[in-house]
N, C-alpha and C positions, 0 to 999 in steps of 0.2 A: 342757771341760777333764776328763781321766781322774782315776779314784782311783790312789793310790799302787800298788794291788795291781794294776789294769789296766796301768798303766805299766809294771810289773814282768814282767805276762804277756806284753807285747809285745816286751819287751825279750826276756825268756827263749825265746820263740817263735822269733823270728830268728835269735838267736846259737847255740840250738842246731840249727837247720836248717843254719846256717852250719859248724858244727863236723862235723854228719853228712854234709855235702856235701866237706868238707875232705879231699884225698889224701894230707896229709902233708908235701907239699913245696912247694906252690904259693905265692906271696907275693900273687897275686890269682887270681880265678875268679868264676865268674856262675853263680846257679844259678834255677831258678823255684820262687816259693811263691804260692799263691793268686792266680794268672795276674800276678804281680808279678815282674819280673825284678830281681834281688837280687845286687848286686856287693859283692864281698867283698875286704877288702884285710887279710893275715895279715902282723904282724911279731912276730918274736922278741925279745922285750924286752930280754933281756940276751944273746943270741946263744948261750945255753945249752942250748936246746932245755927250757925249766922252765916258762917263763910266755910264752905267745902273746897277743898283743893282736889281735881280731878287729874290723874296723869293717864293719857292713853298710849299705849306701846303697841307696835305690829311687829311681829317675828322678834328676834333676838334684836331688839333696839332698832329694826330697818326704818322705823318712822316713830317717832314720839312727839307728843304735843302736852303741854301741861296748861291749866287756867284755873281760875277761882270763880265759884258760882255762889251767887248771895241768894240764900233761899227767900226772903222777906221780898226783895225787889225783883227776883227772878233775871238778875243781871249776870251777865257771863264776860269774865275778862282775861283773854288768853295771856300767858306769861310768855314773852319772848316769841322767837319764829319757831315753827318745827324743825327736828333735826331729824336726820336721815338719808334715805335715799329717796332720789328724785324721780326714779321710776316708778315707785311706789305713791309718792307723793301725788303724782299726776291723777292718779285715780280719784282723788279727792276734792279737786279743783271745780 
């Protein structure tokens, strides 16, 4: 079990990497981080370009994080805690 601070660190690491690799138009893409293939789904919540929801999944849901990214303010808000295998999550602390 991870502390709340470590859980937030895992979410932040994966979501920030997803945002950094986002081309601004794709609904899905793949990038690699710490030798793990990260699959990303992007959804424009209100179809207005203001709020994007990013979901990063590793493997067959071996690790998953989600969060909202606000384009104008560049603010990132993780949604809940990461779910999945602790062994994989350790790589992203």
